[in-house]
C-alpha positions as CSV (number, residue, x, y, z in Angstrom):
1,M,70.3,-87.9,159.2
2,S,70.2,-88.4,162.8
3,Q,68.1,-91.2,164.8
4,P,65.1,-90.3,166.9
5,N,65.6,-90.4,170.7
6,L,64.2,-93.7,171.9
7,S,61.5,-93.2,174.7
8,M,62.4,-94.5,178.1
9,H,59.2,-97.1,177.1
10,D,61.2,-98.3,174.0
11,A,64.2,-98.9,175.5
12,A,62.7,-100.7,178.5
13,A,60.8,-103.0,175.9
14,R,63.9,-103.5,173.8
15,R,65.9,-104.8,177.4
16,F,62.6,-106.8,178.2
17,R,62.9,-108.5,174.9
18,R,66.6,-109.1,175.6
19,K,66.2,-110.3,179.0
20,G,63.0,-112.2,178.2
21,L,65.2,-114.4,175.2
22,A,67.1,-115.7,177.9
23,G,63.9,-116.5,180.3
24,V,62.8,-118.6,177.5
25,L,66.1,-120.4,177.1
26,V,66.2,-120.7,180.9
27,A,62.4,-122.2,180.9
28,T,63.4,-124.4,178.1
29,A,66.6,-125.9,179.8
30,I,64.2,-126.7,183.1
31,A,61.6,-128.4,180.7
32,A,64.4,-130.5,179.0
33,A,65.7,-131.5,182.1
34,P,63.7,-134.3,183.1
35,V,64.4,-135.6,179.3
36,L,67.8,-135.7,179.7
37,M,68.0,-137.0,183.3
38,I,65.6,-140.2,182.2
39,R,67.9,-140.7,179.0
40,N,71.0,-140.5,180.8
41,G,70.1,-142.8,183.6
42,V,69.3,-140.4,186.0
43,H,66.0,-140.8,188.4
44,M,63.4,-138.4,188.6
45,P,63.3,-136.7,191.6
46,N,62.2,-138.7,194.7
47,L,59.4,-136.1,195.9
48,S,57.8,-138.5,198.7
49,L,61.0,-137.3,200.6
50,L,59.7,-134.1,200.4
51,A,56.3,-134.7,201.1
52,A,57.6,-136.8,204.2
53,A,59.6,-134.1,205.5
54,P,58.2,-131.4,208.2
55,V,55.5,-128.9,207.5
56,K,58.3,-126.1,208.4
57,I,60.5,-127.9,205.8
58,Q,57.5,-128.0,203.2
59,L,56.4,-124.4,203.8
60,H,60.2,-123.1,203.5
61,V,60.4,-125.0,200.2
62,A,57.3,-123.7,198.8
63,A,57.8,-120.3,199.7
64,A,61.5,-120.4,198.5
65,L,60.4,-121.8,195.0
66,T,57.4,-119.4,194.6
67,A,60.0,-116.6,195.5
68,L,62.7,-118.1,192.7
69,A,59.5,-118.2,190.2
70,I,58.5,-114.7,190.7
71,G,61.7,-113.4,191.3
72,T,63.0,-114.2,188.1
73,V,60.1,-113.0,186.4
74,L,61.0,-109.5,188.0
75,M,64.2,-109.6,187.1
76,V,63.8,-110.0,183.4
77,G,60.5,-107.9,183.4
78,V,60.1,-103.9,183.0
79,K,60.6,-102.4,186.2
80,G,58.2,-99.6,187.7
81,T,55.2,-101.3,186.3
82,R,51.6,-102.4,188.2
83,L,52.7,-106.0,187.6
84,H,56.2,-105.2,189.0
85,R,54.8,-104.0,192.3
86,T,52.2,-106.4,192.6
87,L,54.7,-109.4,192.1
88,G,57.5,-107.3,194.0
89,W,54.8,-107.5,197.2
90,T,54.2,-111.6,196.8
91,W,57.7,-111.7,196.2
92,V,58.8,-109.8,199.6
93,V,56.3,-111.9,201.4
94,A,57.4,-115.3,199.9
95,M,60.7,-114.0,200.9
96,A,60.2,-113.5,204.7
97,T,58.5,-116.7,204.7
98,T,61.2,-118.4,203.4
99,A,64.0,-116.6,205.7
100,I,61.6,-116.7,209.2
101,S,60.7,-120.6,208.1
102,S,64.4,-121.2,208.0
103,L,65.0,-120.2,211.4
104,F,62.7,-123.3,212.7
105,I,64.9,-125.8,210.4
106,R,67.8,-126.6,212.5
107,E,68.0,-130.6,212.0
108,M,71.4,-130.2,210.2
109,N,72.9,-128.8,213.4
110,H,71.7,-131.1,216.1
111,G,69.0,-128.2,216.9
112,A,71.4,-125.6,217.1
113,M,71.5,-122.5,214.6
114,S,74.2,-122.8,211.4
115,W,75.8,-120.0,209.6
116,I,73.2,-120.1,206.7
117,H,71.0,-118.7,209.2
118,L,72.8,-115.7,209.0
119,L,71.3,-115.2,205.7
120,S,68.1,-115.8,206.7
121,G,68.7,-113.0,209.3
122,W,70.5,-110.6,207.1
123,T,66.7,-111.1,204.9
124,I,64.5,-110.1,207.5
125,V,66.5,-106.8,207.6
126,A,67.1,-105.8,204.3
127,L,63.7,-106.6,203.1
128,P,62.1,-103.7,205.1
129,M,64.9,-101.4,203.8
130,A,64.6,-102.7,200.2
131,V,60.5,-101.8,200.3
132,Y,61.5,-98.3,201.9
133,A,64.0,-97.4,199.3
134,A,61.4,-98.2,196.4
135,R,58.7,-95.8,198.8
136,R,61.0,-93.3,198.8
137,H,62.2,-94.1,194.9
138,K,65.8,-94.6,195.8
139,V,65.6,-96.7,192.7
140,H,69.5,-97.5,192.8
141,M,69.4,-98.7,196.3
142,H,66.4,-100.7,196.0
143,R,67.7,-102.6,193.1
144,R,70.8,-103.3,195.0
145,F,69.1,-104.3,197.7
146,M,66.2,-106.7,195.6
147,T,69.2,-108.0,193.7
148,G,71.6,-109.3,196.4
149,L,68.5,-110.7,198.4
150,F,67.7,-112.9,195.0
151,V,71.2,-114.0,194.5
152,G,72.3,-114.2,198.0
153,G,69.3,-115.1,199.6
154,L,67.9,-117.6,196.8
155,L,70.6,-118.6,194.3
156,I,73.6,-119.0,196.7
157,A,72.0,-120.2,200.0
158,G,69.7,-122.6,197.3
159,A,72.7,-124.2,196.3
160,F,73.9,-124.7,199.2
161,T,70.7,-127.0,199.8
162,F,71.9,-129.4,196.9
163,L,75.1,-130.1,199.0
164,P,75.3,-134.2,199.4
165,G,73.3,-135.5,202.8
166,R,70.5,-132.6,202.4
167,L,67.1,-132.9,201.9
168,L,67.1,-131.8,198.1
169,W,70.1,-133.7,197.3
170,R,68.1,-137.0,198.2
171,V,65.4,-135.7,196.3
172,F,67.2,-135.1,193.3
173,F,70.2,-137.4,193.2
174,G,69.4,-140.5,195.5
């Protein structure tokens, strides 16, 4: 007896459950981090440093965190739904805000731009290209652009914000 063909919806639901488990594990790790930090003698984040930062940095961090949260949901969620499109537009606005605001943040290089600003420039160029691909139903191209922006523009660039001497290093590690 052969197994009936699974519809696209069933396959998408199965992928969502599998990715959803990974999302739950990540969320649990994030929620447990403060407890582990206290238990291991690491201090809680000093958010007063972020509150004292210039508005351009506060806007940049808020937009980046918004893009990170929404992007994570988009990466693990079912694609092509109304929720995906709505969150996708919100993500595009958050990413554009993150990229544009970063162009005004130059404290680390004595007023000059650094190589990390190249990622911001690429984000400003790639976002409209990714939206265009989606509007033209070029799903593969859209997926490649958006995944690249999420990984390169948020995760990798975000990791650099935790280098010693940078603001987020001081906020989280003293």
